[in-house]
C-alpha positions, 0 to 999 in steps of 0.5 A, a space after each residue: 129415721 123419723 119424720 121429725 128427725 129428718 126435718 130436724 137434719 134437713 134444717 141443720 144441713 141447710 143451715 151448714 150449706 148457707 153458712 158455707 156458700 152463701 145462699 140467701 135464707 129462704 132460697 127454694 129447692 126444687 124436690 128430688 127425683 129419688 131418695 138416698 145416696 144414689 140421688 146424691 151421687 147422681 146430682 153430684 155428677 151432674 153439677 160437677 162437670 158444669 161450666 162457667 161463662 164469664 161476663 165482662 167486669 167479672 172474674 170466675 170464682 170457680 177455684 181455678 187461678 192463674 197459675 193453673 191456666 199456665 199449667 194447662 196451657 204448657 201441656 200444649 207447647 208443640 202442638 201445631 198452628 191450624 187456622 180454626 182449630 181447637 184441639 191437639 191436632 192443631 190449634 190457632 191463637 183463640 183456639 188455644 186460649 179457649 181450649 185451655 179455659 175450657 179444660 179448667 171448666 170455663 167456657 170462652 167466646 171462640 174469636 179474639 174479638 169476644 175473648 177480649 171483652 170478658 172478665 176484669 180489664 187490666 190496665 197495663 202490660 205492668 199489671 198482668 198477672 199469670 192467666 191473663 189474656 192479652 189481645 194485640 195486633 189490632 185484635 188479630 191476635 191473643 195470647 196467655 200471659 205466663 208470668 216473668 215476662 213470658 207468653 204462651 202462644 199459637 203464633 202463625 202457620 208453619 209454627 207450633 204453640 210456644 211459650 217465649 218472651 213477650 214481644 208485645 209492646 204497650 202500643 200494640 196491646 188492645 186489651 188485657 183481661 183477667 178471667 180468674 185470680 192470679 192466686 188462690 184468695 182464700 188459703 183456709 178454704 180447704 180446712 174450713 170446708 173439711 171441718 164443716 163437711 164433718 159436721 154435716 157428716 154427723 147430722 147424716 149419721 155417716 160422717 166422711 162417707 165418700 159422697 160427702 167427701 166429693 161433695 166437699 170438692 164441689 162446694 167450694 166452687 158451686 153457685 147458688 143454684 148448684 148448691 141448691 141441687 146438692 142440698 136437695 139431694 142431701 135432704 133426701 139422703 137424710 130422709 132415707 
């Protein structure tokens, strides 16, 4: 591929990624350390393992839904309560919450006091959705709302992680926080990304390669910085 062809491909790739990810035109991209598919694979590995830390007032949009949170929490049912624990050997209430969200690429504070301030505020129990976290008992306990009036919790010493009917009353609630959407808000994202990926593949001259397919799975949940890193690797691959 000539330099002119490479530049043309890079420009087309950048336009496609801007369309998919919403990166502002003119955003800078750091130079790649190497060229070709190996660089792309390395970059993909580094960004796909990243975790997201939510802030107060904002939900995380990394593709995770409340249903995913509930499903992950259910796998810990039966784990014994251990104060300060965060593993399958034992966990406490906030340890369960932290572990579940960490499994899904979201880093939460360790203690109830921190967990009860991040994400979006939910006004009442009646508005709770699966995956929401509810702190109660004066801020000494926290649970995961599982939907249909059920909660998942690590209750107290001598007991185990369980899914039970919600016993928390409105007057006992300290806060309800929503970290992720209850369900996916974009049912067309997979189809759209797939078609745009094929266009990228044609630009690179190797439509449907494994690295590009892996790129599609990350792109839907990438941040501008992450996508810039992927763009850098794609530039290198286009020029090789």
